[in-house]
Backbone bond lengths (Angstrom), bond angles and torsions (degrees), N, CA, C in turn:
res aa  C-N    CA-C-N  psi(-1)  N-CA   C-N-CA  omega(-1)  CA-C   N-CA-C  phi
1 M - - - 1.451 - - 1.528 108.17 -
2 K 1.331 116.93 126.70 1.460 122.54 -177.91 1.524 110.24 -105.07
3 I 1.327 115.33 123.82 1.464 122.45 -174.74 1.519 109.88 -125.03
4 L 1.322 116.51 140.75 1.455 122.38 168.82 1.519 107.29 -105.66
5 A 1.330 116.30 127.20 1.459 122.20 178.36 1.517 108.61 -116.63
6 I 1.340 115.82 138.67 1.461 120.70 -175.09 1.520 110.46 -134.08
7 D 1.335 115.13 133.50 1.462 123.11 170.90 1.535 105.80 -105.28
8 P 1.358 117.99 95.13 1.466 121.02 -171.67 1.526 113.69 -64.76
9 G 1.319 115.77 143.43 1.458 122.21 175.99 1.512 110.27 160.20
10 S 1.321 116.65 -177.42 1.466 120.35 177.45 1.518 110.90 -63.76
11 K 1.305 116.14 -37.08 1.471 122.40 170.03 1.522 104.53 -105.19
12 C 1.306 115.71 96.82 1.462 123.22 -168.43 1.532 109.75 -95.03
13 G 1.326 116.32 107.25 1.452 119.97 177.35 1.516 109.50 -72.79
14 Y 1.336 116.09 143.82 1.454 120.13 176.63 1.525 109.40 -141.16
15 A 1.307 116.01 154.78 1.462 122.22 173.52 1.518 108.19 -149.51
16 V 1.301 115.87 133.34 1.456 121.81 171.06 1.523 105.34 -103.41
17 M 1.327 115.14 119.73 1.459 121.29 -175.03 1.525 109.45 -113.74
18 L 1.314 115.60 136.74 1.449 121.75 174.54 1.524 107.29 -119.51
19 D 1.307 115.81 114.47 1.470 121.79 -177.47 1.527 112.64 52.00
20 G 1.328 115.55 43.21 1.459 121.72 174.40 1.515 115.77 84.80
21 E 1.328 117.61 -1.00 1.463 121.12 179.94 1.524 110.21 -119.10
22 P 1.337 117.55 139.85 1.465 120.10 -177.77 1.527 112.51 -70.82
23 I 1.332 115.12 134.83 1.459 120.15 171.71 1.529 110.29 -110.29
24 A 1.326 116.10 -16.28 1.466 122.41 173.92 1.521 107.43 -159.91
25 S 1.319 116.11 141.52 1.468 119.70 175.38 1.518 108.66 -160.31
26 G 1.315 114.61 161.62 1.459 119.42 -179.97 1.509 110.57 167.02
27 V 1.334 114.53 -152.53 1.459 121.35 -177.90 1.527 108.64 -134.74
28 W 1.327 115.55 127.04 1.455 121.06 172.88 1.518 107.43 -93.91
29 D 1.328 117.58 127.46 1.462 121.69 179.78 1.532 109.19 -87.48
30 L 1.320 115.17 108.00 1.465 120.62 179.22 1.530 111.84 -104.92
31 S 1.317 117.01 15.25 1.462 121.06 -179.05 1.524 110.96 -60.31
32 A 1.332 115.17 147.19 1.461 120.56 176.17 1.528 108.59 -65.37
33 R 1.318 115.44 139.86 1.458 121.11 -179.85 1.522 109.32 -114.42
34 R 1.300 115.04 156.00 1.461 121.08 -179.36 1.532 110.04 -58.10
35 H 1.304 115.84 137.72 1.470 124.34 177.51 1.532 113.22 68.95
36 E 1.316 117.99 21.33 1.464 121.12 176.19 1.516 110.22 -108.59
37 G 1.307 115.45 149.80 1.453 120.45 172.53 1.523 110.28 -76.07
38 G 1.312 115.86 166.02 1.457 121.31 -176.49 1.513 115.44 -64.45
39 G 1.314 117.75 -20.69 1.458 120.38 -177.96 1.520 114.71 -89.83
40 M 1.325 117.75 -5.48 1.465 119.97 -176.13 1.518 113.00 -64.47
41 R 1.334 118.00 -34.45 1.476 118.85 179.10 1.531 110.46 -60.78
42 F 1.332 116.14 -34.90 1.459 119.99 -178.86 1.528 111.78 -75.90
43 L 1.322 116.54 -33.43 1.464 119.77 174.83 1.531 110.70 -68.03
44 R 1.346 116.71 -37.31 1.471 119.63 174.88 1.524 110.08 -62.55
45 L 1.336 116.93 -41.27 1.458 120.57 178.37 1.525 109.93 -59.93
46 R 1.304 117.19 -44.05 1.466 120.79 179.86 1.529 110.38 -60.51
47 T 1.317 117.09 -40.43 1.463 120.82 177.90 1.525 110.92 -62.49
48 Y 1.326 116.81 -42.36 1.471 120.59 177.17 1.531 110.43 -63.37
49 L 1.321 116.65 -44.96 1.467 120.00 179.10 1.529 111.06 -60.47
50 D 1.322 116.29 -43.04 1.465 120.08 178.24 1.524 111.24 -62.01
51 S 1.319 117.70 -38.91 1.467 120.13 -179.10 1.525 110.91 -64.93
52 V 1.325 117.59 -36.72 1.464 120.57 176.50 1.525 109.65 -68.75
53 R 1.298 117.17 -42.23 1.473 122.24 -178.94 1.517 111.01 -62.50
54 F 1.340 116.55 -40.14 1.457 119.73 -179.00 1.527 111.93 -69.73
55 A 1.325 117.08 -19.10 1.464 121.14 179.53 1.525 112.07 -78.39
56 G 1.299 118.28 -6.04 1.461 121.14 177.89 1.511 112.09 146.01
57 Q 1.311 115.89 160.92 1.460 122.56 -176.83 1.527 111.93 -61.28
58 L 1.304 116.39 133.77 1.464 122.20 173.61 1.524 108.74 -101.13
59 D 1.325 115.90 140.48 1.459 120.74 177.54 1.524 112.05 -91.55
60 A 1.345 116.94 -25.95 1.468 120.49 -179.19 1.519 109.71 -165.95
61 V 1.325 114.99 157.86 1.464 122.68 174.00 1.525 107.63 -125.62
62 F 1.325 116.03 132.56 1.464 122.58 176.26 1.514 108.30 -123.65
63 Y 1.326 116.04 144.25 1.464 120.63 177.90 1.526 109.05 -139.74
64 E 1.329 114.58 160.43 1.464 119.95 178.90 1.524 109.78 -74.77
65 E 1.317 115.35 125.80 1.464 121.72 179.76 1.532 109.06 -96.33
66 V 1.322 114.97 109.15 1.468 121.09 -178.33 1.524 108.64 -102.46
67 R 1.312 117.00 127.69 1.469 121.96 -178.03 1.527 113.62 -96.78
68 R 1.336 116.79 -16.08 1.460 119.18 -175.34 1.525 109.57 -144.67
69 H 1.316 116.12 133.65 1.463 121.80 176.02 1.518 109.18 -121.21
70 L 1.325 115.39 147.17 1.458 119.55 -179.81 1.524 112.40 -79.60
71 G 1.323 117.57 -23.41 1.455 120.03 -178.43 1.518 112.62 -131.06
72 T 1.318 116.04 155.69 1.455 122.04 -179.61 1.522 111.57 -65.15
73 D 1.344 116.93 -43.39 1.463 119.68 -179.95 1.527 111.12 -60.26
74 A 1.329 116.84 -44.77 1.468 120.69 179.47 1.527 110.53 -60.49
75 A 1.314 116.47 -40.95 1.471 120.26 179.22 1.526 110.83 -63.95
76 H 1.318 117.25 -41.18 1.461 120.81 179.95 1.526 111.39 -66.91
77 I 1.324 116.52 -43.29 1.464 120.43 179.16 1.525 109.71 -63.54
78 Y 1.320 116.89 -45.02 1.461 121.01 179.31 1.534 109.87 -60.59
79 G 1.323 117.02 -48.19 1.468 120.87 -178.79 1.516 112.20 -60.39
80 G 1.325 116.92 -42.57 1.463 120.50 178.43 1.514 112.27 -66.49
81 T 1.322 115.73 -38.69 1.460 120.29 179.82 1.527 110.62 -66.10
82 V 1.319 116.50 -45.69 1.464 119.97 179.19 1.534 110.55 -66.37
83 A 1.323 117.38 -36.39 1.463 120.05 176.52 1.529 110.47 -61.88
84 M 1.317 117.01 -42.06 1.464 120.57 179.28 1.528 110.60 -66.73
85 I 1.335 117.29 -42.81 1.462 120.87 178.69 1.528 110.50 -60.90
86 S 1.330 116.44 -48.43 1.467 119.41 -176.74 1.530 111.30 -67.59
87 A 1.328 118.48 -40.11 1.467 120.62 178.10 1.534 110.43 -64.18
88 W 1.329 116.07 -43.33 1.459 120.49 179.18 1.535 110.62 -61.93
89 C 1.317 116.64 -44.81 1.471 120.70 178.84 1.526 110.95 -62.25
90 E 1.323 116.99 -41.09 1.475 120.16 177.55 1.524 110.31 -61.20
91 E 1.340 117.09 -45.39 1.464 120.78 179.28 1.531 111.81 -61.35
92 Q 1.319 116.62 -38.41 1.462 122.01 -177.10 1.536 112.35 -86.00
93 R 1.334 115.52 -7.89 1.476 121.43 -176.83 1.534 111.68 59.78
94 I 1.330 113.55 45.67 1.460 121.11 177.67 1.520 107.36 -111.61
95 P 1.325 118.41 126.87 1.465 119.73 177.52 1.528 110.86 -63.65
96 Y 1.331 115.90 145.01 1.467 120.31 -179.10 1.519 109.49 -142.95
97 Q 1.324 114.90 156.60 1.462 119.71 -177.99 1.523 109.98 -158.27
98 G 1.325 115.72 141.13 1.449 121.37 172.23 1.519 110.12 -86.13
99 I 1.329 115.72 144.89 1.458 121.62 178.02 1.521 107.60 -120.14
100 P 1.345 118.46 125.33 1.466 121.00 -178.06 1.531 112.55 -58.93
101 V 1.315 115.47 146.26 1.464 122.88 -178.34 1.529 111.29 -53.63
102 G 1.319 117.47 -48.09 1.464 121.23 -177.91 1.518 112.76 -60.66
103 T 1.311 116.77 -35.65 1.466 121.37 178.86 1.530 110.62 -65.93
104 I 1.325 115.88 -41.70 1.466 120.83 178.94 1.529 109.57 -63.93
105 K 1.321 116.58 -46.78 1.468 121.03 -178.85 1.527 111.42 -63.52
106 K 1.321 116.78 -39.80 1.466 120.27 -179.65 1.530 110.33 -67.28
107 T 1.318 117.32 -38.15 1.462 121.04 176.84 1.524 110.40 -62.52
108 A 1.322 116.16 -40.47 1.462 121.02 -175.49 1.524 113.27 -76.39
109 T 1.321 117.05 -41.06 1.469 120.10 -169.01 1.516 114.49 -126.06
110 G 1.326 117.38 -10.37 1.460 120.38 -175.20 1.515 112.97 88.65
111 K 1.352 116.83 -6.59 1.472 122.24 179.01 1.522 109.14 -124.33
112 G 1.322 116.20 133.25 1.455 120.74 -178.46 1.512 115.14 -78.35
113 N 1.327 117.52 -2.14 1.474 120.10 -179.69 1.532 111.64 -126.69
114 S 1.317 117.51 31.58 1.464 122.72 -179.22 1.524 111.24 -63.81
115 N 1.336 115.44 150.70 1.467 119.92 178.04 1.531 110.70 -88.68
116 K 1.325 115.81 176.83 1.462 121.55 -176.23 1.524 112.12 -61.95
117 D 1.334 116.82 -39.45 1.466 119.96 -179.78 1.524 111.28 -62.62
118 A 1.313 116.96 -41.62 1.475 120.76 179.36 1.530 110.52 -65.72
119 M 1.321 117.40 -38.13 1.463 121.41 178.62 1.535 110.45 -65.10
120 M 1.324 116.10 -42.94 1.470 120.92 177.53 1.523 110.24 -62.10
121 A 1.323 116.09 -48.72 1.468 120.64 -177.21 1.532 111.10 -60.63
122 S 1.314 116.69 -41.56 1.468 119.27 -179.37 1.526 111.45 -68.11
123 A 1.330 117.18 -35.66 1.468 120.32 178.46 1.529 110.63 -69.45
124 I 1.313 116.97 -41.40 1.466 120.84 179.00 1.529 109.95 -63.42
125 K 1.317 116.27 -39.91 1.470 120.48 178.83 1.534 110.69 -67.39
126 R 1.323 117.80 -42.50 1.475 122.42 -176.83 1.527 111.90 -71.38
127 W 1.351 116.63 -39.02 1.464 121.90 -177.19 1.529 110.16 -125.16
128 P 1.331 118.47 71.24 1.471 121.18 -175.12 1.530 113.90 -63.86
129 S 1.321 118.13 -22.76 1.465 120.03 -179.17 1.530 112.68 -82.36
130 Q 1.326 117.72 -9.82 1.470 121.65 179.08 1.522 110.47 -87.50
131 Y 1.326 116.80 136.93 1.465 120.17 170.59 1.524 105.97 -85.93
132 I 1.323 116.58 108.32 1.463 121.26 -175.70 1.524 108.33 -100.72
133 R 1.341 115.65 111.83 1.458 122.95 -172.26 1.530 113.64 -72.89
134 D 1.332 115.01 -43.07 1.465 118.17 -175.64 1.522 110.47 -159.06
135 D 1.334 115.29 -177.73 1.463 120.73 -176.81 1.526 112.53 -67.02
136 N 1.322 118.47 -25.37 1.463 120.74 178.27 1.535 110.58 -65.98
137 Q 1.310 116.13 -43.81 1.460 120.83 177.29 1.528 110.41 -66.95
138 A 1.333 116.60 -42.64 1.469 120.74 178.24 1.526 110.15 -59.09
139 D 1.328 116.75 -45.03 1.465 120.40 178.32 1.529 111.18 -60.48
140 A 1.330 116.53 -42.85 1.473 119.85 -179.80 1.530 110.95 -61.69
141 L 1.322 116.86 -40.06 1.466 119.77 177.80 1.519 110.92 -60.91
142 W 1.337 116.50 -43.80 1.465 119.89 179.79 1.527 111.73 -69.94
143 I 1.328 117.32 -34.93 1.464 120.90 175.90 1.537 108.94 -60.83
144 G 1.320 116.18 -46.14 1.456 120.41 179.07 1.517 112.63 -63.38
145 Y 1.311 116.02 -40.93 1.460 119.72 179.68 1.528 110.63 -65.51
146 Y 1.336 116.52 -45.40 1.466 119.47 178.00 1.534 110.63 -62.91
147 G 1.328 116.52 -42.31 1.466 120.16 178.47 1.513 111.27 -58.35
148 W 1.307 116.06 -43.42 1.467 120.97 178.53 1.530 110.59 -61.62
149 L 1.338 116.51 -45.75 1.468 120.32 177.90 1.532 111.32 -62.22
150 S 1.323 116.81 -38.70 1.468 120.83 -176.62 1.529 112.72 -67.89
151 L 1.309 116.51 -17.84 1.461 120.47 178.87 1.530 111.87 -84.51
152 G 1.336 114.78 6.87 1.461 118.94 174.61 1.515 114.26 89.92
153 T 1.324 116.08 13.96 1.457 119.17 178.12 1.525 109.62 -89.58
154 T 1.302 116.84 165.30 1.462 120.31 179.27 1.520 110.01 -125.26
155 P 1.335 115.73 145.07 1.478 119.12 -179.84 1.516 112.15 -69.80
């Protein structure tokens, strides 16, 4: 089962998982760039999504479902990113689902309120062969792993 997992944000973590193990992961930079319109970050996201899709059939897409943001800009970026993910999945006819932050953290560390360092450490321990750049990538790996488990598969 091939899954795309996404940690939405300006630094957008992603992981492509095959049967619960990463085959590709990293961070897509969706930050606003000088002389760009506000929608360019979302067009870049679409290009990244298309590149994953062209690499082979996806069975599902999972993303981090955030219920609260500390700032208005973060909320707008998150909302636009999730809108692009869901619209893209609808167009491609790929099932998608948000996974609550606490669920991801509990899967990774056993605690639903773990900090970024704990999430990184657990990802490095679980996938020692992966070069994990930051907490966004670590989160995406755990999102993908939880998504795989939620589909009724076993490790």
